[in-house]
C-alpha positions as CSV (number, residue, x, y, z in Angstrom):
1,M,109.3,-107.3,78.9
2,E,108.0,-104.2,77.1
3,K,109.2,-101.0,78.7
4,D,105.7,-99.5,79.2
5,N,104.0,-102.9,79.9
6,R,102.1,-102.7,76.7
7,Q,101.6,-106.4,76.2
8,S,99.0,-109.0,77.2
9,N,98.7,-112.8,77.5
10,I,95.8,-115.2,77.8
11,D,95.2,-117.2,81.0
12,L,94.7,-120.7,79.8
13,N,92.7,-121.6,82.9
14,T,90.2,-118.9,82.6
15,G,90.5,-117.7,79.0
16,Q,90.7,-114.1,80.1
17,L,93.1,-111.4,78.9
18,I,95.9,-110.6,81.5
19,L,97.9,-107.4,81.3
20,A,101.6,-107.1,82.1
21,G,102.4,-105.8,85.5
22,Q,98.7,-105.7,86.7
23,N,96.7,-107.6,89.2
24,G,99.8,-109.5,90.5
25,H,101.0,-110.6,87.0
26,S,104.6,-110.2,86.1
27,R,105.8,-107.8,83.5
28,A,106.9,-110.7,81.3
29,L,103.6,-112.7,81.7
30,F,105.5,-116.0,82.1
31,D,107.5,-117.5,84.9
32,S,111.3,-117.0,85.1
33,F,113.4,-120.1,84.7
34,K,116.4,-120.4,87.1
35,G,117.7,-123.8,86.4
36,G,120.4,-122.8,84.0
37,F,123.1,-125.4,85.0
38,E,125.5,-125.7,82.1
39,P,128.6,-127.8,82.9
40,R,131.3,-128.7,80.4
41,V,134.0,-131.3,80.7
42,G,136.7,-132.5,78.2
43,F,139.7,-134.7,78.1
44,A,142.7,-135.5,75.8
45,W,144.8,-138.7,76.1
46,T,147.9,-139.6,74.0
47,P,148.5,-143.4,74.3
48,G,151.3,-143.1,71.7
49,Q,153.4,-140.5,70.0
50,K,151.2,-140.4,66.9
51,L,147.8,-141.1,68.4
52,V,145.5,-138.9,70.5
53,V,142.0,-139.6,71.9
54,R,139.8,-136.6,72.7
55,G,136.3,-136.3,74.1
56,A,133.9,-133.8,75.7
57,F,130.5,-133.4,77.2
58,G,128.5,-130.2,77.7
59,I,125.1,-128.8,78.4
60,V,124.0,-125.6,76.7
61,Q,120.8,-123.6,76.9
62,Y,119.4,-121.0,74.5
63,M,116.2,-119.0,74.4
64,E,115.2,-118.7,70.8
65,G,113.5,-115.6,69.5
66,T,110.0,-115.9,68.2
67,G,109.7,-113.1,65.7
68,K,107.8,-109.9,66.1
69,N,104.5,-111.3,65.0
70,L,104.3,-113.8,67.8
71,R,105.2,-111.4,70.6
72,L,102.7,-110.5,73.3
73,T,102.9,-106.9,72.2
74,Q,100.8,-107.8,69.2
75,N,97.8,-108.6,71.4
76,P,94.9,-106.2,72.1
77,P,94.3,-103.8,73.7
78,F,97.6,-102.5,72.4
79,N,97.5,-103.8,68.9
80,F,94.9,-104.8,66.3
81,E,95.1,-106.1,62.8
82,G,93.5,-104.4,59.9
83,R,93.9,-103.4,56.3
84,R,93.0,-100.9,53.6
85,V,92.9,-102.2,50.0
86,F,94.1,-99.9,47.2
87,D,93.3,-100.7,43.5
88,A,92.4,-99.1,40.3
89,T,88.9,-98.2,41.6
90,T,90.0,-96.6,44.9
91,G,93.0,-94.7,43.7
92,P,96.1,-94.2,45.9
93,G,96.1,-93.3,49.6
94,T,97.1,-89.9,51.0
95,A,99.5,-88.8,53.7
96,A,96.7,-86.5,55.0
97,T,94.5,-89.5,55.8
98,G,97.3,-91.7,57.1
99,F,96.0,-94.8,58.8
100,G,92.6,-93.3,59.5
101,D,90.8,-95.4,56.9
102,I,92.2,-98.8,58.1
103,T,89.5,-101.3,58.6
104,P,90.1,-103.1,61.9
105,Q,89.4,-106.7,62.8
106,V,89.8,-108.3,59.4
107,N,91.7,-111.5,58.6
108,G,91.4,-112.7,62.2
109,G,92.0,-109.4,64.0
110,P,91.8,-109.0,67.7
111,G,88.4,-110.6,67.9
112,T,89.8,-114.1,67.1
113,L,93.6,-114.3,66.9
114,Y,95.7,-114.1,70.0
115,R,99.3,-114.6,70.8
116,I,99.9,-116.8,73.8
117,F,103.1,-117.5,75.8
118,A,103.1,-120.7,77.9
119,P,103.3,-119.7,81.6
120,D,106.2,-122.1,82.0
121,L,108.1,-121.0,78.9
122,R,111.8,-121.7,79.3
123,P,115.1,-122.0,77.3
124,Q,115.8,-125.2,75.4
125,L,118.3,-127.7,77.0
126,T,120.8,-129.5,74.8
127,K,123.3,-132.2,75.9
128,Q,126.2,-132.6,73.5
129,W,129.0,-135.1,73.5
130,N,131.8,-136.4,71.3
131,V,134.7,-138.8,71.2
132,F,137.4,-138.7,68.5
133,V,140.6,-140.6,67.7
134,E,143.2,-138.8,65.7
135,R,146.2,-140.5,64.0
136,Q,149.3,-138.9,62.5
137,I,150.0,-140.6,59.2
138,S,153.0,-138.6,58.1
139,N,154.7,-135.3,59.0
140,S,151.9,-133.4,57.1
141,V,148.9,-135.8,57.0
142,S,146.6,-136.8,59.8
143,A,143.3,-138.6,60.0
144,Q,140.6,-138.6,62.6
145,V,137.3,-140.4,63.2
146,G,134.7,-140.0,65.9
147,Y,131.2,-140.0,67.2
148,V,129.1,-136.9,67.8
149,G,125.8,-136.9,69.5
150,S,123.2,-134.5,71.1
151,R,119.8,-134.6,72.7
152,S,117.6,-131.5,73.0
153,T,114.5,-130.9,75.0
154,H,112.3,-127.9,75.7
155,M,113.0,-126.4,72.3
156,V,110.9,-123.3,71.7
157,V,108.2,-124.0,69.1
158,P,105.1,-122.4,67.6
159,F,102.0,-123.8,69.2
160,D,98.2,-123.6,68.9
161,F,96.8,-123.6,72.4
162,N,93.2,-123.6,71.1
163,Q,93.2,-126.2,68.3
164,P,89.7,-127.7,67.9
165,L,89.1,-131.1,69.4
166,P,87.4,-133.9,67.5
167,G,83.6,-134.2,68.0
168,T,81.6,-137.1,69.1
169,G,79.6,-139.4,66.8
170,P,79.8,-139.2,63.0
171,P,81.8,-136.2,61.7
172,S,78.7,-135.0,59.9
173,T,77.1,-134.3,63.3
174,W,80.1,-132.5,64.9
175,A,79.7,-129.1,66.3
176,P,81.2,-126.2,64.4
177,I,85.0,-125.8,64.6
178,D,85.1,-122.8,66.8
179,Q,82.7,-124.4,69.3
180,R,85.1,-127.4,69.6
181,R,88.0,-125.2,70.7
182,P,89.0,-125.8,74.4
183,L,88.8,-122.1,75.3
184,Y,85.4,-121.6,73.7
185,T,83.4,-122.1,76.9
186,K,85.7,-119.8,78.8
187,N,86.0,-117.0,76.1
188,P,84.3,-117.6,72.8
189,S,86.1,-114.6,71.2
190,I,89.4,-116.5,71.1
191,G,89.8,-118.5,67.9
192,V,93.1,-119.7,66.5
193,T,96.1,-118.8,68.5
194,S,99.7,-118.1,67.6
195,G,101.4,-119.6,70.7
196,T,104.9,-120.0,72.0
197,N,105.7,-123.1,73.9
198,S,108.9,-124.9,74.9
199,I,108.1,-128.6,74.4
200,G,110.2,-129.5,71.2
201,V,112.6,-132.4,71.2
202,G,115.5,-133.3,68.9
203,A,118.3,-135.8,68.6
204,Y,121.5,-136.1,66.5
205,D,124.0,-138.9,66.0
206,A,126.9,-138.9,63.6
207,L,130.0,-140.8,62.6
208,Q,132.4,-138.1,61.4
209,A,135.8,-138.8,59.6
210,S,138.3,-136.5,58.0
211,L,141.7,-136.6,56.3
212,R,143.8,-133.5,56.4
213,Q,147.1,-132.5,54.8
214,R,148.8,-129.4,56.0
215,P,150.7,-127.2,53.5
216,T,153.3,-129.4,51.9
217,E,155.0,-128.7,48.6
218,G,152.3,-126.2,47.8
219,L,149.3,-128.6,48.5
220,E,146.9,-128.5,51.5
221,F,143.5,-130.1,51.7
222,I,140.8,-131.5,54.1
223,A,138.4,-134.2,53.1
224,S,135.5,-134.9,55.3
225,Y,132.7,-137.5,55.5
226,T,129.7,-137.6,57.9
227,Y,127.2,-140.4,58.3
228,S,124.4,-139.0,60.4
229,K,120.8,-139.0,61.5
230,A,118.9,-135.9,62.8
231,L,115.5,-136.3,64.3
232,S,113.0,-133.7,65.7
233,D,109.3,-133.1,66.2
234,N,109.2,-129.5,64.9
235,V,111.0,-127.3,62.4
236,G,111.1,-124.3,64.8
237,Y,110.0,-120.8,64.2
238,Y,112.2,-120.1,61.2
239,G,112.1,-123.6,59.6
240,V,114.8,-124.4,57.1
241,G,114.1,-121.5,54.8
242,W,113.6,-121.4,51.0
243,S,110.4,-123.4,51.0
244,Q,112.4,-125.9,48.9
245,T,112.2,-128.8,51.3
246,A,108.9,-130.6,51.7
247,G,108.8,-130.8,55.5
248,Q,105.9,-130.7,57.9
249,G,104.3,-127.4,58.7
250,Y,105.6,-124.9,61.3
251,Y,102.9,-125.9,63.9
252,Y,102.2,-129.4,65.1
253,L,99.7,-131.5,63.2
254,D,98.0,-132.4,66.5
255,S,98.7,-130.1,69.4
256,Y,97.5,-132.7,71.8
257,H,100.0,-135.4,70.5
258,P,103.1,-133.5,69.3
259,L,105.2,-136.6,68.9
260,K,103.1,-137.5,65.8
261,D,105.5,-135.1,64.1
262,Y,108.7,-136.8,65.4
263,G,110.9,-138.0,62.5
264,P,113.8,-137.1,60.3
265,S,114.5,-133.4,60.5
266,P,114.1,-131.4,57.2
267,Y,117.8,-130.9,57.1
268,D,118.8,-134.5,57.8
269,M,121.5,-135.7,55.4
270,K,122.4,-139.4,55.7
271,H,125.7,-139.0,53.8
272,N,127.6,-135.8,53.6
273,V,131.0,-135.5,51.8
274,S,133.2,-132.5,51.2
275,L,136.7,-131.7,49.9
276,A,138.4,-128.3,50.2
277,G,141.9,-127.7,49.0
278,N,144.5,-125.2,47.8
279,Y,147.4,-125.9,45.4
280,E,150.3,-123.7,44.4
281,L,150.9,-124.6,40.8
282,P,154.6,-125.5,40.5
283,L,155.3,-122.9,37.8
284,G,157.2,-119.6,38.2
285,K,159.9,-118.0,40.2
286,G,160.7,-119.9,43.4
287,R,158.8,-123.0,42.3
288,K,159.8,-126.3,40.8
289,V,159.4,-125.3,37.1
290,G,160.6,-121.9,36.0
291,S,162.4,-121.0,39.2
292,D,164.6,-118.7,37.2
293,W,161.7,-117.0,35.3
294,S,161.5,-113.3,35.4
295,G,159.8,-110.4,33.7
296,V,156.8,-111.0,31.4
297,T,157.1,-114.8,31.5
298,N,156.8,-115.1,35.2
299,A,154.1,-112.4,35.3
300,L,151.9,-114.3,32.9
301,L,152.6,-118.0,33.7
302,G,154.2,-118.1,37.2
303,G,152.8,-117.9,40.7
304,W,149.3,-119.1,40.2
305,N,147.3,-120.8,43.0
306,L,144.3,-123.1,42.5
307,N,141.6,-123.6,45.2
308,T,138.5,-125.7,45.2
309,I,135.5,-126.9,47.3
310,V,133.5,-130.0,46.3
311,S,130.4,-131.0,48.3
312,F,127.9,-133.8,48.0
313,H,125.1,-135.0,50.2
314,T,122.2,-137.4,49.9
315,G,118.6,-136.1,49.4
316,L,116.7,-134.3,52.1
317,P,113.5,-135.7,53.7
318,L,110.2,-135.3,52.0
319,T,106.8,-135.2,53.9
320,P,103.7,-135.9,51.8
321,Y,100.7,-133.8,52.9
322,D,97.0,-133.5,52.1
323,G,95.5,-130.1,51.4
324,A,91.9,-131.4,51.5
325,G,91.5,-130.7,55.2
326,Q,90.1,-134.1,56.1
327,S,90.6,-133.9,59.9
328,L,88.0,-131.1,60.5
329,Q,90.2,-130.1,63.4
330,A,91.6,-126.9,61.8
331,T,95.2,-127.8,62.4
332,R,97.7,-125.0,61.7
333,S,100.1,-127.5,60.2
334,L,99.9,-129.4,57.0
335,E,97.6,-132.4,57.3
336,R,99.0,-135.7,56.2
337,P,97.4,-138.6,54.2
338,N,97.2,-142.3,54.9
339,R,100.2,-144.3,53.5
340,V,99.3,-147.5,51.8
341,C,102.6,-148.4,50.2
342,D,106.2,-147.2,50.1
343,G,106.0,-144.4,47.5
344,N,109.6,-144.2,46.4
345,I,110.2,-144.2,42.6
346,S,113.7,-145.2,41.6
347,G,115.4,-143.8,38.5
348,A,113.2,-140.8,38.2
349,G,114.3,-138.1,35.8
350,V,113.9,-134.3,35.9
351,N,110.5,-134.5,34.2
352,D,109.2,-137.5,36.1
353,A,107.3,-137.9,39.3
354,W,109.7,-138.8,42.1
355,V,107.0,-140.1,44.4
356,D,104.1,-142.5,43.6
357,I,100.9,-140.7,44.4
358,N,99.0,-144.0,44.4
359,C,100.7,-144.9,47.7
360,F,98.9,-142.1,49.5
361,V,95.1,-141.7,50.1
362,H,92.9,-139.2,51.9
363,A,92.4,-140.0,55.6
364,P,88.8,-140.7,56.6
365,I,86.8,-137.5,57.4
366,G,87.5,-136.5,61.0
367,Q,90.8,-138.3,61.3
368,F,94.5,-137.5,60.9
369,G,96.4,-139.5,58.3
370,D,99.0,-142.1,59.5
371,S,101.7,-141.0,57.1
372,G,104.8,-139.8,59.0
373,V,107.2,-136.9,58.5
374,G,110.4,-137.3,56.4
375,I,109.4,-140.7,55.1
376,L,110.8,-140.2,51.6
377,R,114.0,-138.6,50.1
378,G,114.4,-135.9,47.5
379,P,117.2,-135.6,44.9
380,R,120.8,-135.6,46.0
381,Y,123.0,-132.5,46.0
382,F,126.4,-131.9,44.3
383,N,128.4,-128.7,43.8
384,W,131.9,-127.8,42.7
385,D,133.5,-124.3,43.2
386,L,136.8,-123.5,41.6
387,G,139.1,-120.5,41.9
388,L,142.4,-119.4,40.4
389,S,144.5,-116.5,41.8
390,K,147.9,-114.8,41.6
391,N,149.7,-112.2,43.6
392,F,151.8,-109.5,41.9
393,A,154.4,-108.1,44.3
394,L,155.4,-104.5,44.1
395,D,157.8,-104.8,47.0
396,D,158.0,-106.7,50.3
397,K,155.0,-104.9,51.7
398,R,152.7,-104.3,48.8
399,Y,151.1,-106.5,46.2
400,F,148.1,-106.9,43.9
401,T,145.9,-110.0,43.9
402,L,144.0,-111.0,40.8
403,R,141.5,-113.9,41.2
404,I,138.8,-115.6,39.1
405,E,136.2,-117.6,41.0
406,A,133.5,-119.9,39.6
407,F,130.7,-121.0,41.9
408,N,129.0,-124.1,40.6
409,V,131.6,-124.3,37.9
410,L,129.9,-127.1,36.1
411,N,126.6,-125.2,36.0
412,H,125.1,-128.3,37.5
413,P,121.4,-128.0,38.6
414,N,120.5,-129.3,42.0
415,F,116.8,-130.1,41.8
416,A,114.4,-129.5,44.7
417,I,111.1,-131.0,45.6
418,Q,109.6,-128.2,47.6
419,A,106.7,-128.1,49.9
420,G,104.1,-127.3,47.2
421,S,105.1,-130.5,45.3
422,M,104.0,-132.9,48.0
423,D,100.2,-132.2,48.2
424,I,98.2,-135.3,47.2
425,S,95.2,-133.1,46.5
426,N,97.2,-131.6,43.6
427,P,98.1,-134.6,41.4
428,A,99.5,-132.4,38.6
429,T,102.5,-131.3,40.7
430,F,102.7,-134.1,43.3
431,G,106.3,-135.4,43.6
432,R,107.6,-133.3,40.7
433,I,110.6,-131.0,40.5
434,Q,109.6,-127.3,40.4
435,N,112.7,-125.6,41.7
436,T,116.5,-125.9,42.3
437,F,118.5,-125.4,45.5
438,S,121.5,-123.7,44.0
439,A,122.1,-120.8,41.6
440,P,123.4,-121.3,38.1
441,R,127.2,-120.9,37.5
442,I,128.4,-117.5,38.8
443,V,131.8,-116.2,37.8
444,E,133.5,-113.4,39.7
445,L,136.6,-111.4,38.8
446,V,138.4,-110.0,41.8
447,A,141.2,-107.4,42.1
448,K,142.7,-106.6,45.5
449,F,145.5,-104.4,46.7
450,T,147.3,-105.3,50.0
451,Y,149.7,-103.1,51.8
452,D,151.4,-102.9,55.2
């Protein structure tokens, strides 16, 4: 709700503007949801001294934020969009003029662009479950393996409530786009809409395994492996960031058939491996070698600790799209082509195309392509971070820490095939690497003083 009721929505049945708190409408302009039942249950069973079985099930709900630009406060009559362009010919603006020279109703403006909340908007519902078996291998080492799953419904997604419908007869005879919008006959001033709906779905299944050693003779580590599959029909309001993954657009390709976008999520990683560890080098006072060291020798060579994180995962999903706009249905998403063969290219190098453009063709005019989301895979990811540290004790309660850390210590490039590299209407860049996921090697020197 807005404290002074300065927000409005569109009635999808009449196409008319409705105001918060007026004419029987609620201040929120969508119905309250009161079905928030969220049980949790878990168990643990020890069939043997060194074996334990654990499991759990729970339901969680969460109302995702939608960003300021999609809130109902951005609708008229309380807000309009406009602009004032400054360049070498106009000179700069002045504080005396302020916003007085803003030109309203440009780039959509209140005459065509409206934010709409679905009247039955509600929080998402996610059911989560897991079962794990953990085994003690030695006094310091244990291993576990298990299954993790979840199913999500009613996820909050961006949605165009006024996407044009296809026409009748040959596409060359179709009515103009705006006249094919479902709200046109009710309110022709409404064009494209930035809507908020709660119809998204998702699924996750994973085999997870780990091996852990607790601190023993200066060494501790945890090694993990996940074999998983993540599916969804939308990337959500905030997507996956970076524009470095070639996923589908933020809105549905076809608002009338959302499940056309159901497939591997942009963050789906089939194989994911990680290793994190710390090791006290056995050199110096109180350690295996040089336990009697003192003075300068121990200060320079003794008491060093090594830590590391190594991570690897297989490539992220890629979604080819077609910027030619073949559907004539003004989708707010990225249109997709027809797929005529697989498209994968094995053994591609950094300067090569990773996807065969000949496997994708423009869909016929007036139709959506049949190519799905996440049908291909980008380059794999590998990273190694390394650190070396030492404490210099002044007394029992005070010490200095010196540490050197190297992120991406090998200076290894992790290549990315980003969204702009999967447009079949741009053959020069299609399927080619134009960016990286990770930064070059970064080295940090750290000095810290700790006292009690």
